[in-house]
C-alpha positions in Angstrom: 7.8 -4.0 -21.2 6.0 -3.0 -18.0 6.0 0.7 -19.2 3.2 -0.4 -21.5 0.8 -0.7 -18.6 -1.3 2.3 -17.4 -0.4 1.8 -13.7 3.2 2.8 -14.3 2.1 6.3 -15.1 0.8 6.8 -11.6 3.0 8.3 -8.9 0.9 6.6 -6.3 1.8 3.2 -7.8 5.5 4.0 -7.6 5.2 5.1 -4.0 3.2 2.0 -3.1 5.9 -0.1 -4.7 8.7 1.7 -2.8 6.9 1.2 0.4 6.3 -2.4 -0.2 10.1 -2.8 -0.6 10.7 -0.9 2.6 8.2 -3.1 4.4 9.9 -6.2 3.1 13.3 -5.0 4.4 11.9 -3.7 7.7 10.1 -7.0 8.5 13.4 -8.9 8.1 14.3 -7.4 11.5 11.2 -9.0 13.3 11.8 -11.8 15.7 11.1 -15.3 14.5 8.0 -15.7 16.7 6.3 -12.8 14.8 6.4 -14.6 11.5 2.6 -14.5 11.4 2.8 -10.7 11.6 5.5 -10.5 9.0 3.4 -12.5 6.5 0.3 -10.4 7.2 2.0 -7.0 6.8 3.9 -8.1 3.6 0.7 -9.4 2.0 -1.2 -6.2 3.0 1.6 -4.1 1.6 1.7 -6.0 -1.7 -2.1 -5.7 -1.9 -1.8 -2.0 -2.1 0.4 -2.3 -5.2 -1.7 -5.0 -6.8 -5.0 -3.2 -6.3 -3.7 -0.1 -8.0 -2.3 -2.2 -10.9 -5.4 -4.3 -11.3 -7.8 -1.4 -11.1 -5.9 0.5 -13.7 -6.9 -2.2 -16.2 -10.7 -1.7 -15.6 -13.0 -0.2 -18.3 -14.1 2.8 -16.3 -12.8 5.2 -13.6 -15.7 4.1 -11.4 -14.5 0.5 -11.5 -10.9 1.7 -11.0 -12.0 3.7 -8.0 -13.3 0.5 -6.2 -9.8 -0.9 -6.5 -8.3 2.3 -5.1 -10.6 2.0 -2.1 -9.4 -1.6 -1.7 -5.8 -0.3 -1.8 -6.7 2.3 0.9 -8.1 -0.5 3.1 -4.8 -2.3 2.7 -2.9 0.8 3.7 -4.9 0.9 6.9 -4.2 -2.8 7.4 -0.4 -2.2 7.1 -0.7 0.7 9.5 -2.5 -1.4 12.1 0.2 -4.2 11.7 2.9 -1.6 12.3 1.0 -0.4 15.4 0.8 -4.0 16.7 4.5 -4.5 15.9 5.3 -1.4 17.9 3.9 -3.1 21.0 5.8 -6.4 20.4 9.2 -5.1 19.3 11.6 -2.3 20.0 11.9 -1.5 16.3 11.4 2.1 15.2 8.6 2.2 12.6 7.8 5.9 12.8 9.2 6.8 9.3 7.1 4.0 7.8 4.0 5.3 9.5 4.7 8.8 8.1 5.2 7.4 4.6 2.0 5.3 4.8 0.1 8.4 5.9 1.4 10.2 2.7 0.3 7.2 0.6 -3.1 7.2 2.2 -3.5 10.9 1.3 -2.3 10.3 -2.3 -4.8 7.4 -2.7 -7.6 9.6 -1.3 -6.7 12.4 -3.8 -6.5 9.9 -6.6 -9.9 8.5 -5.7 -11.4 12.1 -5.8 -9.9 12.7 -9.2 -11.3 9.4 -10.5 -14.8 10.4 -9.2 -14.6 13.8 -10.8 -13.6 12.3 -14.1 -16.4 9.7 -14.2 
């Protein structure tokens, strides 16, 4: 049923969804006193996925591009949360940082394509 939605066509959506799942699993390792950070990073990660999905339903590529920019902002938020977590835990988050960098690049490229098409 979800294959009927436009966002499922986009590789960047699939990557965002994968990374959200990885963030969810990774944050299970956080100490209990960092629950505030767990909540924030999970919400920001989900926001990337949801902005891509919601934007794909807009009437124009210009409107869609605004949601892609919101998703990019959330990628930066996730990255900042990981940076804060680095200082508060001994967890290795490097692979997540690398993957979020790749997501950021894909979203940027997608945004350029949307601008060119509109």
